[in-house]
C-alpha positions as CSV (number, residue, x, y, z in Angstrom):
1,X,59.7,97.4,124.1
2,X,55.4,97.5,124.3
3,X,53.5,100.2,126.0
4,X,49.5,100.1,125.7
5,X,48.2,103.5,124.8
6,X,44.3,102.5,125.1
7,X,45.3,105.1,128.0
8,X,46.4,108.4,128.5
9,X,49.5,109.7,129.9
10,X,47.3,110.3,132.9
11,X,45.7,106.8,133.2
12,X,42.3,107.8,132.3
13,X,40.5,105.2,129.9
14,X,37.8,106.5,127.8
15,X,37.8,105.5,124.1
16,X,36.5,108.9,123.0
17,X,35.8,108.2,119.2
18,X,37.0,111.9,117.9
19,X,36.8,115.4,117.7
20,X,33.9,115.9,114.8
21,X,31.9,118.8,115.8
22,X,31.6,120.1,112.8
23,X,28.2,122.4,111.9
24,X,26.7,119.5,110.3
25,X,27.5,115.8,109.6
26,X,29.4,116.3,106.2
27,X,31.3,119.7,106.6
28,X,35.2,119.7,107.6
29,X,36.0,120.4,111.0
30,X,35.5,124.2,111.9
31,X,38.7,126.9,111.8
32,X,41.9,125.6,113.0
33,X,40.4,122.6,114.8
34,X,42.2,119.6,114.9
35,X,44.8,117.5,116.7
36,X,46.4,115.4,113.2
37,X,48.2,112.3,113.5
38,X,51.4,112.7,111.6
39,X,50.0,109.9,109.0
40,X,46.4,112.1,109.3
41,X,47.9,115.7,108.2
42,X,45.1,117.6,106.5
43,X,47.4,118.8,103.5
44,X,44.3,119.7,101.4
45,X,43.2,121.7,104.7
46,X,46.4,123.8,104.4
47,X,47.0,124.9,101.6
48,X,43.1,126.0,100.9
49,X,43.4,128.3,103.7
50,X,47.3,128.7,103.9
51,X,48.5,128.2,100.7
52,X,50.8,125.6,102.3
53,X,51.2,122.0,101.7
54,X,53.8,119.9,103.6
55,X,55.6,117.0,101.6
56,X,56.0,113.3,103.1
57,X,59.8,114.7,103.8
58,X,58.2,118.1,105.6
59,X,55.8,115.3,107.6
60,X,59.2,113.3,108.4
61,X,61.0,115.8,109.7
62,X,58.7,117.1,111.8
63,X,58.2,114.1,113.4
64,X,61.4,113.1,114.1
65,X,62.5,116.1,115.6
66,X,59.5,116.6,118.2
67,X,60.2,114.5,121.3
68,X,58.3,113.2,124.2
69,X,59.7,112.7,127.7
70,X,58.2,109.8,129.1
71,X,55.6,110.8,131.6
72,X,56.4,114.2,131.3
73,X,55.3,116.4,128.2
74,X,56.7,117.7,124.5
75,X,60.1,118.6,123.7
76,X,61.9,118.8,120.5
77,X,65.5,118.7,118.7
78,X,66.8,122.4,118.7
79,X,70.4,121.7,117.2
80,X,72.1,118.5,115.4
81,X,74.1,117.9,118.8
82,X,71.1,116.9,120.3
83,X,69.8,119.8,122.3
84,X,66.6,119.6,123.1
85,X,64.0,122.5,124.5
86,X,60.8,122.2,126.6
87,X,59.2,124.1,129.2
88,X,60.4,124.7,132.4
89,X,57.7,123.1,134.4
90,X,57.7,120.4,132.0
91,X,61.6,119.5,132.9
92,X,61.0,121.0,136.4
93,X,60.9,117.1,138.1
94,X,64.2,116.2,136.3
95,X,65.3,119.7,137.3
96,X,64.3,119.4,141.2
97,X,66.2,115.7,140.9
98,X,69.4,117.0,140.3
99,X,69.1,120.1,143.2
100,X,69.4,119.7,147.0
101,X,69.6,122.1,149.6
102,X,72.7,123.5,148.9
103,X,72.2,123.9,144.8
104,X,68.4,124.7,144.4
105,X,68.2,124.9,140.6
106,X,64.6,125.4,140.5
107,X,64.3,128.6,142.8
108,X,67.9,129.8,141.8
109,X,68.4,128.6,138.0
110,X,71.2,126.4,136.2
111,X,73.5,127.0,133.0
112,X,76.2,124.8,132.2
113,X,79.1,127.0,131.0
114,X,80.4,123.2,129.5
115,X,79.7,120.3,128.5
116,X,81.4,118.8,131.4
117,X,79.2,120.6,133.6
118,X,76.0,119.0,132.1
119,X,74.2,117.2,134.8
120,X,72.8,113.7,133.8
121,X,68.9,113.8,135.0
122,X,67.9,110.2,136.5
123,X,64.6,109.1,134.9
124,X,64.2,111.3,132.3
125,X,63.4,109.7,129.3
126,X,63.3,110.9,125.7
127,X,61.2,108.9,123.1
128,X,61.2,110.0,119.4
129,X,58.5,108.6,117.0
130,X,60.1,106.4,114.1
131,X,57.6,104.9,112.4
132,X,53.7,104.0,112.2
133,X,51.6,101.2,111.1
134,X,47.9,100.9,110.6
135,X,47.1,97.5,111.9
136,X,43.8,97.7,112.5
137,X,42.4,94.9,109.9
138,X,44.9,92.4,111.5
139,X,43.7,92.8,114.5
140,X,40.0,93.1,113.6
141,X,40.6,89.3,112.2
142,X,41.3,88.2,115.5
143,X,37.5,88.8,116.9
144,X,34.7,86.0,115.9
145,X,31.2,87.1,115.4
146,X,29.2,87.2,118.5
147,X,31.9,87.8,121.0
148,X,31.1,89.9,123.6
149,X,33.0,92.6,124.1
150,X,35.3,92.1,126.9
151,X,36.3,89.1,124.9
152,X,36.4,90.3,121.7
153,X,39.0,93.4,123.4
154,X,40.8,90.6,124.7
155,X,41.2,88.9,121.6
156,X,42.4,92.4,120.1
157,X,44.3,93.6,122.2
158,X,46.6,90.0,122.5
159,X,46.7,90.2,118.3
160,X,48.2,94.1,118.6
161,X,50.7,93.0,121.0
162,X,51.9,90.2,119.0
163,X,52.2,92.3,116.2
164,X,54.0,95.1,118.0
165,X,56.1,92.6,119.2
166,X,57.3,91.0,116.5
167,X,57.8,94.6,114.6
168,X,59.7,96.3,117.2
169,X,61.9,93.3,117.3
170,X,62.6,93.6,114.0
171,X,63.1,96.7,113.6
172,X,65.1,97.1,117.5
173,X,62.8,100.0,118.8
174,X,60.2,100.4,121.1
175,X,56.9,99.5,120.0
176,X,53.8,101.2,121.8
177,X,50.3,100.2,120.8
178,X,47.6,103.4,120.2
179,X,43.9,103.1,119.7
180,X,42.1,105.7,117.7
181,X,38.5,107.0,117.0
182,X,37.0,105.0,119.9
183,X,38.4,101.4,118.6
184,X,37.3,101.9,115.2
185,X,41.6,102.2,114.3
186,X,44.6,100.5,115.8
187,X,48.2,101.6,115.5
188,X,51.5,100.6,116.0
189,X,53.8,103.4,116.9
190,X,57.6,102.7,117.3
191,X,59.8,105.2,119.1
192,X,63.8,105.4,119.7
193,X,64.1,106.0,123.2
194,X,66.9,107.6,124.8
195,X,68.0,107.6,128.6
196,X,70.8,109.8,128.8
197,X,69.8,113.1,129.5
198,X,71.1,116.0,131.1
199,X,70.3,119.5,132.2
200,X,71.9,122.5,130.2
201,X,69.8,125.3,131.0
202,X,66.8,126.4,133.3
203,X,65.7,129.7,134.3
204,X,64.8,131.0,138.0
205,X,60.7,129.2,138.6
206,X,60.1,133.1,139.5
207,X,60.1,134.1,135.9
208,X,59.0,130.7,134.5
209,X,56.0,131.1,136.6
210,X,56.1,134.8,137.0
211,X,52.5,135.6,138.9
212,X,52.8,131.9,140.4
213,X,48.9,130.3,140.5
214,X,47.2,133.5,140.2
215,X,48.6,133.6,136.4
216,X,47.7,129.9,135.7
217,X,45.5,129.7,132.3
218,X,45.6,133.6,131.9
219,X,46.4,136.0,129.5
220,X,48.7,138.2,129.0
221,X,51.5,136.4,130.8
222,X,55.0,137.0,131.0
223,X,56.9,134.1,131.2
224,X,60.2,132.6,130.3
225,X,59.0,129.1,130.5
226,X,61.6,127.1,128.9
227,X,64.6,125.0,129.6
228,X,67.1,122.9,128.0
229,X,68.4,119.4,127.8
230,X,70.8,117.6,125.9
231,X,70.2,113.8,124.7
232,X,73.1,111.5,124.9
233,X,74.3,108.1,123.5
234,X,77.1,106.3,124.4
235,X,78.1,109.1,126.9
236,X,78.5,111.4,123.5
237,X,76.4,114.1,123.3
238,X,73.9,113.0,120.0
239,X,74.2,113.5,116.5
240,X,70.7,114.4,115.1
241,X,69.9,114.5,111.2
242,X,66.4,116.2,112.1
243,X,65.9,119.4,114.5
244,X,64.1,122.5,114.0
245,X,66.6,126.0,113.2
246,X,65.8,128.9,114.7
247,X,63.7,131.5,113.4
248,X,65.5,134.8,112.5
249,X,62.1,136.7,111.8
250,X,60.1,135.1,114.5
251,X,56.2,135.3,114.0
252,X,53.9,138.3,114.1
253,X,49.6,138.7,114.3
254,X,48.0,136.8,111.8
255,X,50.8,134.9,110.9
256,X,50.5,130.8,110.6
257,X,52.0,129.0,113.9
258,X,52.2,125.5,113.7
259,X,52.7,123.2,116.9
260,X,53.9,119.7,117.3
261,X,53.1,118.0,120.7
262,X,51.7,115.2,122.4
263,X,48.2,116.2,124.1
264,X,47.0,113.6,126.5
265,X,43.5,113.2,126.2
266,X,40.2,115.3,124.6
267,X,36.6,113.7,125.0
268,X,35.5,116.2,122.1
269,X,32.6,113.5,121.0
270,X,31.8,112.5,123.6
271,X,27.5,111.8,124.5
272,X,25.7,114.0,126.3
273,X,25.1,111.4,129.0
274,X,29.0,111.0,129.4
275,X,29.9,114.7,129.4
276,X,27.1,114.5,132.2
277,X,28.7,111.6,134.0
278,X,32.4,113.4,133.6
279,X,30.5,116.6,135.2
280,X,29.0,114.9,138.2
281,X,30.9,111.8,139.3
282,X,34.3,112.3,137.8
283,X,35.6,115.6,138.2
284,X,33.5,116.3,141.9
285,X,36.0,113.1,142.8
286,X,39.2,114.5,141.3
287,X,38.7,117.7,142.8
288,X,38.0,116.2,146.0
289,X,41.7,114.2,146.0
290,X,43.2,117.5,144.3
291,X,41.8,119.4,147.1
292,X,42.7,117.5,150.2
293,X,46.4,117.3,148.9
294,X,46.5,120.5,148.2
295,X,45.8,121.6,151.9
296,X,48.0,118.8,153.0
297,X,50.6,120.1,150.8
298,X,50.7,123.8,152.0
299,X,50.8,122.6,155.8
300,X,53.5,120.7,155.1
301,X,55.3,123.3,153.2
302,X,55.1,125.7,156.4
303,X,57.3,123.6,158.7
304,X,60.4,125.3,157.0
305,X,62.4,126.4,154.3
306,X,63.3,122.6,153.4
307,X,60.1,121.6,153.5
308,X,59.2,124.5,151.1
309,X,61.9,123.7,148.9
310,X,60.9,119.8,148.2
311,X,57.6,120.5,148.4
312,X,56.8,123.3,145.7
313,X,56.9,121.0,142.8
314,X,54.2,118.5,143.7
315,X,52.3,121.7,144.9
316,X,52.5,123.6,141.8
317,X,51.1,120.2,139.5
318,X,48.3,119.8,142.2
319,X,47.4,123.3,141.8
320,X,47.6,123.0,138.0
321,X,45.3,120.3,138.0
322,X,42.7,121.8,140.6
323,X,42.3,124.4,138.5
324,X,42.3,123.2,135.4
325,X,39.3,120.7,136.3
326,X,37.6,123.8,138.4
327,X,38.0,125.5,134.6
328,X,36.3,121.9,132.8
329,X,33.5,121.5,135.5
330,X,32.5,125.6,134.8
331,X,32.5,124.5,131.2
332,X,30.2,121.8,131.5
333,X,28.3,123.8,133.6
334,X,27.4,126.2,131.0
335,X,24.3,124.8,129.4
336,X,25.6,125.7,125.5
337,X,28.5,123.1,126.3
338,X,25.5,120.5,126.4
339,X,23.3,122.0,124.0
340,X,26.1,122.0,121.5
341,X,26.7,118.4,121.9
342,X,22.9,117.6,122.2
343,X,22.5,119.5,118.7
344,X,25.6,117.4,117.6
345,X,24.2,113.9,118.6
346,X,21.1,114.4,117.2
347,X,22.3,115.5,113.7
348,X,24.5,111.8,114.1
349,X,21.4,109.9,115.1
350,X,19.7,111.6,112.2
351,X,22.4,110.7,109.5
352,X,21.8,107.0,110.8
353,X,18.1,106.7,110.5
354,X,18.1,108.1,106.8
355,X,20.7,105.3,106.0
356,X,18.8,102.0,107.0
357,X,22.5,99.7,106.6
358,X,24.1,102.0,109.0
359,X,21.3,101.2,111.4
360,X,21.7,97.8,110.7
361,X,25.3,97.4,110.9
362,X,25.7,99.4,114.0
363,X,23.0,99.7,116.4
364,X,22.4,102.3,119.0
365,X,25.3,103.1,120.6
366,X,24.5,106.3,122.2
367,X,22.3,104.1,124.4
368,X,24.5,101.7,124.8
369,X,26.8,104.4,126.2
370,X,24.2,105.6,128.9
371,X,23.6,101.9,130.0
372,X,27.4,101.8,130.6
373,X,27.4,104.8,132.6
374,X,24.2,104.2,134.4
375,X,26.0,101.2,136.1
376,X,29.4,103.2,136.6
377,X,28.9,105.3,139.7
378,X,28.8,102.6,141.9
379,X,32.3,101.6,141.2
380,X,34.2,104.1,139.2
381,X,35.5,106.1,142.6
382,X,37.1,103.2,143.7
383,X,38.8,102.2,140.8
384,X,39.5,105.8,140.6
385,X,41.5,105.8,144.0
386,X,43.1,102.5,144.2
387,X,44.3,101.9,140.7
388,X,43.9,105.1,138.1
389,X,44.6,107.9,140.5
390,X,48.3,109.2,140.0
391,X,50.3,108.5,143.2
392,X,47.7,108.6,146.1
393,X,50.3,107.6,148.9
394,X,53.3,108.8,147.2
395,X,56.5,107.9,145.5
396,X,57.7,105.4,147.3
397,X,54.6,103.9,147.4
398,X,54.5,103.7,143.6
399,X,57.6,102.6,143.2
400,X,56.8,99.7,145.7
401,X,53.9,98.9,143.9
402,X,55.8,98.4,140.5
403,X,57.8,96.3,142.8
404,X,55.5,94.0,143.7
405,X,53.7,93.6,140.6
406,X,56.8,93.1,138.5
407,X,57.3,90.0,140.7
408,X,53.3,88.8,140.8
409,X,53.5,89.4,137.1
410,X,56.5,87.1,136.1
411,X,54.9,83.9,137.3
412,X,52.5,84.4,134.5
413,X,52.4,84.1,131.2
414,X,53.5,87.1,129.3
415,X,49.8,87.5,127.0
416,X,48.5,87.2,130.3
417,X,50.6,89.8,132.2
418,X,48.9,93.5,132.9
419,X,50.4,95.2,129.3
420,X,52.7,97.5,131.2
421,X,54.0,94.4,133.3
422,X,55.0,92.2,130.2
423,X,58.4,91.1,129.2
424,X,59.3,93.9,127.0
425,X,58.9,96.6,129.7
426,X,60.9,95.0,132.4
427,X,63.9,96.7,131.9
428,X,62.0,100.2,131.9
429,X,60.1,99.1,134.9
430,X,63.9,98.0,136.4
431,X,65.1,100.9,136.3
432,X,62.1,102.7,137.2
433,X,62.3,100.7,140.9
434,X,66.2,101.1,141.2
435,X,66.4,104.9,140.6
436,X,68.5,106.9,142.7
437,X,66.1,110.1,142.3
438,X,66.0,111.4,145.6
439,X,62.9,111.0,147.9
440,X,62.0,113.3,150.7
441,X,61.2,110.8,153.2
442,X,59.3,113.3,155.9
443,X,57.0,114.1,152.5
444,X,56.3,110.7,151.8
445,X,55.1,109.9,155.0
446,X,52.6,113.3,154.7
447,X,51.6,111.3,151.6
448,X,51.2,108.2,152.9
449,X,49.4,109.4,155.6
450,X,46.7,111.2,153.3
451,X,46.0,108.4,151.5
452,X,45.2,106.1,153.9
453,X,42.8,108.9,155.6
454,X,41.0,108.8,152.0
455,X,40.7,105.4,151.7
456,X,39.2,105.1,155.3
457,X,36.9,108.0,154.1
458,X,35.8,106.5,151.2
459,X,35.8,102.6,151.4
460,X,32.6,101.1,152.1
461,X,30.8,98.0,152.3
462,X,33.4,95.0,151.2
463,X,36.0,97.6,150.5
464,X,35.8,99.0,154.3
465,X,37.4,95.4,155.2
466,X,40.8,96.0,153.1
467,X,40.5,100.1,154.6
468,X,40.5,98.7,158.2
469,X,43.2,95.9,157.4
470,X,45.6,98.8,155.8
471,X,45.4,100.6,159.2
472,X,45.8,98.1,161.2
473,X,43.5,99.4,163.9
474,X,45.3,102.9,164.1
475,X,45.2,105.9,163.4
476,X,46.5,107.2,159.5
477,X,49.1,109.7,160.8
478,X,50.4,106.8,162.8
479,X,50.0,104.4,160.6
480,X,52.2,106.0,157.9
481,X,54.7,107.1,160.5
482,X,55.0,103.4,161.9
483,X,55.7,102.7,157.9
484,X,57.8,104.9,157.6
485,X,59.9,104.2,160.3
486,X,60.5,100.7,159.7
487,X,61.2,100.6,155.8
488,X,63.9,99.7,154.1
489,X,63.1,101.0,150.8
490,X,64.0,104.4,150.6
491,X,67.2,102.7,149.8
492,X,67.6,101.6,145.8
493,X,70.1,99.4,146.4
494,X,67.5,97.5,148.5
495,X,64.9,97.7,145.9
496,X,67.3,96.8,143.2
497,X,68.3,93.3,145.4
498,X,64.7,92.6,145.4
499,X,63.7,92.4,141.7
500,X,63.9,89.1,140.0
501,X,63.3,87.4,143.8
502,X,59.8,86.8,142.9
503,X,56.6,87.5,145.4
504,X,58.4,84.6,148.1
505,X,61.6,87.1,147.9
506,X,59.1,90.3,148.8
507,X,58.0,88.3,151.9
508,X,61.0,87.2,152.8
509,X,62.4,90.9,152.9
510,X,59.3,91.6,155.8
511,X,59.1,94.9,155.3
512,X,55.8,97.0,156.1
513,X,55.6,98.9,153.0
514,X,55.8,95.7,151.1
515,X,53.3,94.4,153.1
516,X,51.1,97.2,152.6
517,X,51.1,97.4,149.4
518,X,50.4,93.6,149.1
519,X,47.4,94.2,151.3
520,X,45.5,96.6,148.7
521,X,46.9,95.2,145.6
522,X,44.4,92.1,145.6
523,X,41.3,95.3,146.2
524,X,43.0,97.2,143.6
525,X,43.3,94.5,141.1
526,X,39.7,93.8,141.4
527,X,38.7,96.9,141.0
528,X,41.0,97.5,137.5
529,X,39.2,93.7,136.2
530,X,35.7,95.4,137.0
531,X,36.3,98.6,135.5
532,X,38.1,97.3,132.5
533,X,35.1,94.8,131.5
534,X,32.2,96.6,132.5
535,X,33.5,100.1,131.3
536,X,36.2,99.8,129.4
537,X,35.3,97.1,126.8
538,X,31.8,98.1,125.9
539,X,32.5,101.9,125.9
540,X,35.2,100.8,123.3
541,X,32.6,98.9,121.4
542,X,30.1,101.7,121.4
543,X,32.2,104.2,120.5
544,X,34.1,102.5,117.6
545,X,30.6,102.1,115.8
546,X,30.0,106.1,116.6
547,X,33.2,106.0,115.2
548,X,32.7,104.5,112.0
549,X,29.4,106.3,111.5
550,X,31.1,109.2,111.7
551,X,33.5,107.9,108.8
552,X,30.5,106.7,106.9
553,X,30.2,111.2,106.8
554,X,32.8,112.4,106.1
555,X,36.6,110.3,106.8
556,X,38.6,112.8,105.8
557,X,37.4,115.6,107.6
558,X,37.8,114.3,111.1
559,X,41.0,113.5,113.7
560,X,40.7,111.1,116.5
561,X,40.9,112.0,120.6
562,X,44.2,113.1,122.0
563,X,46.0,110.0,123.1
564,X,49.2,111.3,124.2
565,X,51.0,110.7,120.8
566,X,52.5,112.7,118.4
567,X,49.7,115.2,116.7
568,X,50.4,118.5,114.4
569,X,47.9,121.4,115.4
570,X,47.3,124.6,112.9
571,X,46.9,128.3,114.4
572,X,47.6,131.9,113.7
573,X,48.6,134.3,116.1
574,X,45.7,136.3,117.1
575,X,44.1,138.4,119.8
576,X,40.7,138.7,121.1
577,X,38.1,140.6,122.7
578,X,36.9,140.1,126.5
579,X,33.8,141.7,127.1
580,X,35.1,145.1,126.4
581,X,38.7,144.8,126.6
582,X,40.9,144.1,124.2
583,X,43.6,141.3,124.6
584,X,46.8,141.6,122.5
585,X,48.2,139.1,120.6
586,X,51.9,139.7,122.6
587,X,53.4,140.4,125.1
588,X,57.0,142.5,125.5
589,X,59.9,142.4,127.8
590,X,59.0,145.5,129.5
591,X,55.3,144.3,130.3
592,X,57.2,141.7,132.6
593,X,58.9,144.6,134.2
594,X,55.6,146.8,134.4
595,X,53.6,143.6,135.7
596,X,56.1,143.0,138.4
597,X,55.6,146.6,139.2
598,X,52.1,146.5,139.6
599,X,51.8,143.6,141.4
600,X,54.8,144.1,144.2
601,X,52.9,143.4,147.2
602,X,52.3,139.6,146.0
603,X,55.5,137.3,146.1
604,X,54.8,135.1,143.1
605,X,55.3,138.4,141.1
606,X,58.6,139.3,142.1
607,X,61.0,139.4,139.6
608,X,64.1,137.4,140.3
609,X,67.5,139.2,141.4
610,X,69.1,138.4,138.1
611,X,66.7,140.0,136.2
612,X,66.3,143.0,138.3
613,X,69.9,143.7,137.7
614,X,69.6,143.1,133.6
615,X,67.0,146.0,133.3
616,X,68.8,148.0,131.8
617,X,70.4,145.5,129.3
618,X,67.9,144.3,128.1
619,X,65.6,145.2,124.9
620,X,62.3,145.7,126.7
621,X,60.5,145.9,123.1
622,X,61.1,142.8,122.5
623,X,58.0,139.8,122.3
624,X,57.9,137.7,125.2
625,X,54.5,135.8,124.9
626,X,52.2,135.1,122.3
627,X,48.7,134.0,121.7
628,X,47.3,131.8,118.9
629,X,44.7,129.6,118.0
630,X,46.4,126.5,117.9
631,X,44.2,123.5,119.1
632,X,45.9,122.2,122.1
633,X,45.5,120.4,125.7
634,X,47.4,119.1,128.8
635,X,50.6,117.1,127.6
636,X,51.0,120.1,124.7
637,X,53.3,121.9,127.2
638,X,56.6,122.0,125.6
639,X,55.5,121.5,121.9
640,X,57.8,123.6,119.7
641,X,55.9,126.2,117.8
642,X,57.3,126.8,114.2
643,X,56.4,128.5,110.8
644,X,55.9,126.6,107.4
645,X,59.9,126.2,106.8
646,X,59.6,124.3,109.9
647,X,61.7,127.2,112.1
648,X,61.4,127.3,115.8
649,X,59.2,131.1,116.5
650,X,58.5,129.7,120.3
651,X,57.6,127.2,122.8
652,X,53.8,126.6,123.8
653,X,53.6,126.2,127.6
654,X,50.1,127.1,128.7
655,X,46.4,128.1,127.5
656,X,44.0,130.6,128.6
657,X,41.2,130.0,130.6
658,X,38.9,129.9,128.0
659,X,41.0,127.4,126.6
660,X,40.1,124.8,129.4
661,X,36.8,123.7,128.0
662,X,38.9,122.5,125.2
663,X,38.7,118.8,126.5
664,X,35.5,118.5,125.3
665,X,34.7,121.4,122.8
666,X,36.9,123.3,120.5
667,X,36.2,127.1,119.6
668,X,38.8,130.2,119.0
669,X,36.7,132.8,120.1
670,X,38.1,133.6,123.4
671,X,40.2,130.1,123.7
672,X,44.3,130.8,122.9
673,X,47.2,128.7,123.0
674,X,50.1,130.9,125.2
675,X,53.8,130.4,123.9
676,X,57.1,131.9,125.2
677,X,58.5,133.7,122.0
678,X,61.4,132.5,120.1
679,X,63.1,136.4,120.3
680,X,62.3,136.9,124.0
681,X,64.2,133.4,124.6
682,X,67.6,134.5,122.6
683,X,67.3,138.1,124.3
684,X,66.8,136.7,128.0
685,X,69.5,133.9,127.5
686,X,71.8,136.5,125.9
687,X,71.1,139.5,128.1
688,X,70.3,138.4,131.5
689,X,71.6,134.8,131.6
690,X,75.1,135.7,129.8
691,X,74.2,132.1,127.8
692,X,76.5,132.8,125.2
693,X,77.7,129.0,124.4
694,X,73.5,128.1,124.2
695,X,72.8,131.4,122.2
696,X,75.3,130.4,119.8
697,X,74.1,126.6,119.6
698,X,70.9,127.8,118.9
699,X,71.4,130.7,116.4
700,X,73.8,128.6,114.3
701,X,70.8,126.6,112.7
702,X,69.1,130.0,111.3
703,X,69.0,129.6,107.6
């Protein structure tokens, strides 16, 4: 199966070349900066800095031990029996999908006492990267001299897809096309996919997210943000060759820590003009959407206990996103961020001026980026709202949109289909469309109303006709209630019955939600085409030229921006100074009790009852969370933290507030990754949860 990975998992497509934040154009990346693909691990740097040179076998072992939970985050195998470790917040959607009003595993936690009690999670898919192939030369050969950027992009995409289909079918694996370095390098990644993933253990949300939203992106922290799943194949626990053993020693301050996960997206060397576009156009648009949805969800959750339960997960995701974008925006308003970028950009331009051949070959890509961005403000928000914004109208609307597009795209030649609807994706799409994951229709109605209200407020000009037609002359809340009362799409069997019936079959269903989606789809497709041709293709062309200029300066010292693909990051456990305050590298389990007592009047700081009862049993000196200088970003959540022997010393779950600017610029003066310590995990499993079966499985892997 093919998945086009020009887009990050968040859906935003910015072909930003690479992180090249060197002191000068010809020096290596500074400190421990870098999100390194597994075929580009900086062995020389590791040897020079840490006396450690990973060989090919070590790299393969790490690559095949690490997992991507599709659409969720990172994870890793931690036993030969297919046991998987990830964050609680990464697994929360799956945990919530097997919960109910009677069994709220988010609130109360879950532990399978035996294999028979492990619960299958709908829609949770584990992906393991098996192979990487560079197809740059083969795809570039498809482009003729003088082709317009949008035509060249289509030619390269078609050739990449052809290569991916052939290689994927040959190996019997899922093929994903990956564009790195702003389009200067192109790859096919092959994944082994597993659809049977079962919940083994999850702590209470109260300890996984102790302190709630106020503690998010802060440090010190006291969170057991971890959960365990198991991958099954043919209804049996998967037997795996590659998994990460559990460290018996853990890590101390100053120790080398490595992390391998799937960071979604960075914009490390966006031009100065592009950063201003992000600051002035992109982030304000996104924050406006987050703020509306947050207020609406809080109002919904105030209706009762069940509304509070089903709304808590979406609220957490929205608050996390809102706070992250607030931090990024603050970083872009910091004049030093822009000045640093401007200085770096001017050095790159000076490098080109000193090399006339480069100037002749690559032109003036910075000027070209500015030209693209100058036109984009007129259409970017319409595209974001209609096509790129994640689930603006709710989960049921989203799955209906996939159904409508699948049935529409079936009528086209495969190469002309939208990449995510090509034939190789049909099985996966069908599973998503017919998923039995529970939907709360009251919440879906609220989200549909919010989406319609946003359309009515924002769409102007030609698109105002679309907004008026969608509302049908009615207020958004009335229109949403009417649609939800009449639609039959909440029934997964009804959705399943429509797959393969084509567009005529959808129309014959006479369902109001299908009609709404079809009416909106025309405008959404038009906005997408405009974006891809005028923005995406032209930026890709300009940034690929900037990337090639950087390669001319120092090919081995650069790494690509994050794209949701597997990356290795390097760091050390490290304290830091914040003003006159010394921030410790590590916290302890005892600190969780002290912090809870200190914030006793705040509900989010209340420890779960099970933790209160276990207080006398716990060794409060055991490390709980730690800070490190590893280069991470959104999507790294759930990444294992391990030592040079490949042994688990923790699991990353957050970064501090100073690390939010890492989207655009890495600095380890104050920015830190934050992880749960492996020793704290074992102590909690043993003394709080009596999870002897799980502890035995983990510790059996120790050397």
